[in-house]
C-alpha positions as CSV (number, residue, x, y, z in Angstrom):
1,M,45.6,-37.4,49.5
2,L,42.8,-37.1,47.0
3,V,39.5,-35.5,48.2
4,L,36.4,-36.3,46.2
5,L,33.7,-33.6,46.3
6,P,30.2,-33.2,44.9
7,P,29.5,-30.1,42.8
8,S,27.0,-27.6,43.8
9,E,23.5,-27.6,42.3
10,G,23.6,-23.8,41.9
11,K,26.6,-22.2,40.3
12,A,28.2,-18.8,39.9
13,A,27.7,-17.1,36.6
14,G,30.3,-17.5,34.0
15,A,32.7,-14.8,32.8
16,A,33.4,-12.9,29.7
17,G,36.4,-14.1,27.8
18,A,37.8,-17.4,26.5
19,P,35.3,-20.2,26.0
20,L,35.7,-23.8,27.0
21,D,38.9,-25.6,25.9
22,A,37.8,-29.1,26.7
23,G,41.3,-30.5,25.8
24,A,42.8,-28.5,28.6
25,L,40.7,-30.1,31.4
26,S,42.3,-32.5,33.9
27,L,41.8,-36.2,33.3
28,P,42.1,-35.9,29.5
29,A,41.1,-39.5,29.0
30,L,37.6,-38.4,29.7
31,A,37.5,-36.2,26.7
32,D,35.4,-38.4,24.4
33,A,32.9,-39.1,27.2
34,R,32.7,-35.4,28.1
35,E,32.1,-34.5,24.4
36,A,29.2,-36.9,24.2
37,V,27.4,-35.5,27.2
38,L,28.1,-31.9,26.1
39,E,26.8,-32.5,22.6
40,E,23.6,-34.0,23.8
41,L,23.0,-31.5,26.5
42,V,23.6,-28.5,24.3
43,G,21.5,-30.0,21.5
44,L,18.6,-30.8,23.8
45,C,18.6,-27.3,25.4
46,A,18.9,-25.5,22.0
47,A,16.1,-27.6,20.3
48,D,13.3,-28.2,22.8
49,E,13.0,-26.0,25.9
50,A,10.0,-28.0,27.3
51,K,11.8,-31.3,27.0
52,A,15.0,-29.9,28.4
53,Q,13.1,-28.6,31.4
54,E,11.6,-32.0,32.0
55,V,14.8,-33.9,31.6
56,L,16.8,-31.5,33.8
57,G,14.0,-31.4,36.4
58,L,13.9,-27.6,36.5
59,S,11.2,-25.5,38.0
60,D,9.7,-22.6,36.0
61,G,11.9,-20.3,38.0
62,L,15.0,-22.0,36.7
63,K,14.1,-22.1,33.0
64,G,16.9,-19.7,32.3
65,E,19.3,-22.5,32.9
66,I,18.2,-24.1,29.7
67,A,19.4,-21.1,27.6
68,K,22.7,-21.2,29.5
69,N,23.2,-24.8,28.7
70,A,22.4,-24.2,25.0
71,G,25.3,-21.7,24.9
72,L,27.9,-23.8,26.7
73,R,30.3,-24.0,23.8
74,T,30.7,-20.2,23.5
75,A,30.2,-19.1,27.1
76,G,33.0,-17.7,29.1
77,T,34.8,-19.8,31.7
78,R,36.1,-19.5,35.2
79,P,38.1,-21.9,37.4
80,A,35.8,-24.7,38.7
81,G,36.6,-23.6,42.2
82,E,34.9,-20.3,41.5
83,I,32.0,-21.8,39.5
84,Y,30.9,-24.2,42.3
85,T,29.1,-22.4,45.2
86,G,26.8,-23.3,48.1
87,V,27.2,-24.5,51.6
88,L,30.2,-26.8,51.2
89,Y,32.2,-24.4,49.1
90,D,31.4,-21.4,51.3
91,A,32.7,-23.3,54.3
92,L,35.8,-24.5,52.3
93,G,36.5,-20.9,51.3
94,L,39.0,-21.5,48.5
95,A,39.5,-17.8,47.8
96,S,40.7,-17.1,51.3
97,L,43.2,-20.0,51.6
98,D,46.8,-18.9,51.8
99,A,49.0,-19.6,48.7
100,A,50.4,-22.9,50.1
101,A,47.0,-24.3,51.0
102,R,45.6,-23.2,47.7
103,K,48.3,-25.2,45.9
104,R,47.5,-28.2,48.0
105,A,43.8,-27.7,47.1
106,E,44.6,-27.6,43.4
107,R,46.5,-30.9,43.7
108,S,44.1,-32.8,45.9
109,L,40.5,-31.7,45.3
110,L,38.5,-33.5,42.6
111,V,34.9,-32.4,41.9
112,F,32.6,-35.0,40.4
113,S,30.1,-33.7,37.7
114,G,27.3,-35.0,35.6
115,L,28.6,-33.0,32.6
116,W,32.4,-33.3,33.0
117,G,32.8,-36.6,34.9
118,A,35.2,-34.9,37.3
119,V,37.3,-31.7,37.2
120,R,40.0,-30.1,39.4
121,I,39.3,-26.8,40.9
122,G,41.7,-25.0,38.6
123,D,40.0,-26.3,35.4
124,R,38.2,-23.5,33.5
125,I,34.6,-24.4,32.8
126,P,31.4,-22.5,32.0
127,S,28.5,-22.3,34.4
128,Y,26.1,-25.1,33.6
129,R,23.1,-27.1,34.9
130,C,23.3,-30.9,34.7
131,S,23.3,-33.1,37.8
132,M,24.5,-36.7,38.0
133,G,20.8,-37.7,38.5
134,V,19.8,-36.5,35.0
135,K,18.8,-39.1,32.5
136,L,19.5,-37.8,29.0
137,P,17.4,-39.3,26.2
138,G,20.3,-40.6,24.2
139,L,23.0,-41.5,26.8
140,G,20.7,-42.5,29.7
141,A,21.3,-42.0,33.4
142,L,24.5,-40.1,33.8
143,G,25.5,-41.9,37.0
144,T,25.5,-45.1,35.0
145,Y,27.0,-43.6,31.9
146,W,30.1,-42.3,33.7
147,R,30.9,-45.6,35.4
148,A,33.1,-47.1,32.6
149,P,35.0,-43.9,31.8
150,M,35.6,-43.1,35.5
151,A,36.7,-46.7,36.2
152,E,39.5,-46.2,33.6
153,V,40.9,-43.0,35.0
154,M,40.3,-43.0,38.8
155,P,42.7,-45.7,39.9
156,E,45.6,-43.6,38.5
157,A,44.1,-40.3,39.8
158,A,43.8,-41.8,43.3
159,G,47.6,-42.3,43.4
160,D,48.9,-44.3,46.4
161,G,47.6,-42.3,49.3
162,L,44.3,-41.6,51.1
163,V,41.1,-41.1,49.2
164,L,38.8,-39.0,51.2
165,D,35.3,-39.4,49.8
166,L,32.9,-36.6,50.6
167,R,30.5,-37.1,47.7
168,S,26.7,-37.2,48.0
169,A,24.9,-40.4,47.0
170,A,24.1,-39.4,43.4
171,Y,27.8,-38.9,42.6
172,V,29.0,-42.1,44.3
173,T,27.2,-44.0,41.6
174,A,29.7,-42.7,39.0
175,W,32.7,-44.4,40.7
176,K,33.1,-46.7,43.6
177,P,36.6,-47.5,44.8
178,K,37.5,-51.1,44.6
179,G,40.2,-53.4,45.8
180,E,43.4,-51.8,47.1
181,V,42.1,-48.3,46.5
182,A,39.0,-49.0,48.5
183,G,41.1,-50.1,51.4
184,R,42.7,-46.6,51.7
185,T,39.4,-44.8,51.1
186,A,37.5,-43.1,53.9
187,T,33.8,-42.1,53.6
188,V,32.6,-39.4,56.0
189,R,29.3,-39.0,57.7
190,V,28.4,-36.1,60.0
191,L,26.2,-36.8,63.0
192,Q,24.7,-34.3,65.4
193,S,24.8,-35.4,69.1
194,K,22.0,-34.3,71.5
195,T,21.3,-35.3,75.0
196,V,17.6,-35.8,75.7
197,A,16.5,-36.7,79.2
198,G,20.1,-37.8,80.0
199,V,20.3,-40.0,76.9
200,E,22.5,-39.2,73.9
201,K,20.8,-39.3,70.6
202,R,22.5,-38.9,67.3
203,T,21.0,-37.9,64.0
204,V,22.3,-37.5,60.5
205,V,22.4,-33.9,59.4
206,S,21.9,-32.8,55.8
207,H,22.4,-29.1,55.1
208,F,25.0,-28.7,57.8
209,N,26.7,-31.9,56.8
210,K,28.0,-30.0,53.8
211,A,29.3,-27.1,56.0
212,T,31.1,-29.5,58.3
213,K,32.7,-31.3,55.3
214,G,33.8,-28.0,53.9
215,R,35.4,-26.9,57.1
216,L,37.1,-30.3,57.6
217,V,38.8,-30.0,54.2
218,R,39.8,-26.4,54.8
219,D,41.4,-27.3,58.1
220,L,43.3,-30.2,56.6
221,L,44.6,-28.0,53.7
222,S,45.4,-25.1,56.0
223,A,47.4,-27.3,58.4
224,G,49.3,-28.8,55.6
225,L,48.1,-32.3,56.5
226,A,48.0,-35.1,54.0
227,P,47.1,-38.4,55.8
228,A,48.4,-41.4,54.0
229,D,45.5,-43.7,55.0
230,P,42.2,-43.7,56.9
231,A,43.9,-44.4,60.2
232,E,46.1,-41.3,59.8
233,L,43.1,-39.3,58.8
234,V,41.3,-40.1,62.0
235,E,44.3,-39.0,64.1
236,A,44.7,-35.9,62.0
237,L,41.1,-34.9,62.5
238,R,41.3,-35.5,66.2
239,G,44.4,-33.4,66.3
240,L,42.4,-30.6,64.6
241,G,39.8,-30.8,67.4
242,Y,37.1,-32.9,65.7
243,A,35.2,-35.6,67.5
244,V,35.7,-38.6,65.3
245,E,34.6,-42.3,65.5
246,A,35.9,-44.7,62.8
247,E,35.1,-48.2,61.9
248,P,37.7,-50.2,59.9
249,P,36.2,-52.4,57.2
250,A,35.3,-56.0,58.2
251,K,37.2,-57.3,55.2
252,D,39.8,-56.2,52.7
253,G,38.7,-54.2,49.7
254,K,36.1,-52.0,51.6
255,A,36.3,-48.4,52.6
256,W,36.5,-47.1,56.1
257,A,33.4,-45.5,57.6
258,V,34.4,-42.3,59.5
259,D,31.8,-40.4,61.6
260,V,32.3,-36.8,62.6
261,I,30.2,-36.0,65.7
262,V,29.0,-32.4,66.2
263,T,27.0,-30.9,69.0
264,E,26.3,-27.5,67.3
265,L,25.4,-26.8,63.7
């Protein structure tokens, strides 16, 4: 099972110690593409604060992120699973997983990133600010930039089992499963169910969508479950107590749509 996650917009502070060793990151075939983004991002943030603020879409209160980006090559690093924070990662609770579940997480979780393309949670990276929605002056829109490099590495990274896609829309632009891989991919949507005047109404949730996805992944990892395909995923989630509705694709080469229904947020 491969689980595709978005990063968090906010990130934990870096650490004192060894700086980035880009050659040690997972998916080494992305090295050249990573270096190109890193080079432009660091150069932009070191040379022109006003332009960097505009490009990165930062408020005045977040201008400190620019200096942080300018120092990425020498900043201390931490495992990506500690760098990424926020609602999804709080619910996932990597630090409190038992040893076996943690090993499963290190094998199966892949976090997409505007700067790195994608990293595993054990990869040591510095804290940074660069979303997939950024359009760098030289490289252009990062969602578009990463398509070719990710298309080269992701079919192998996906292996031969389930691909559980929990990414937000901006990160989906960097890689969309195709063909046989798409057929064993499940995308998850979280819906809140309310009964109003005796009629059920369902709405897409946003903030708590992330929390539900984090809990869902944690539960799979903690239970030692690794569904082989979307149909097995549906049964696994139901066995864990989730209310799930799934719609197989109408034709081959398309991902399954899986809805998780919640009544409380």
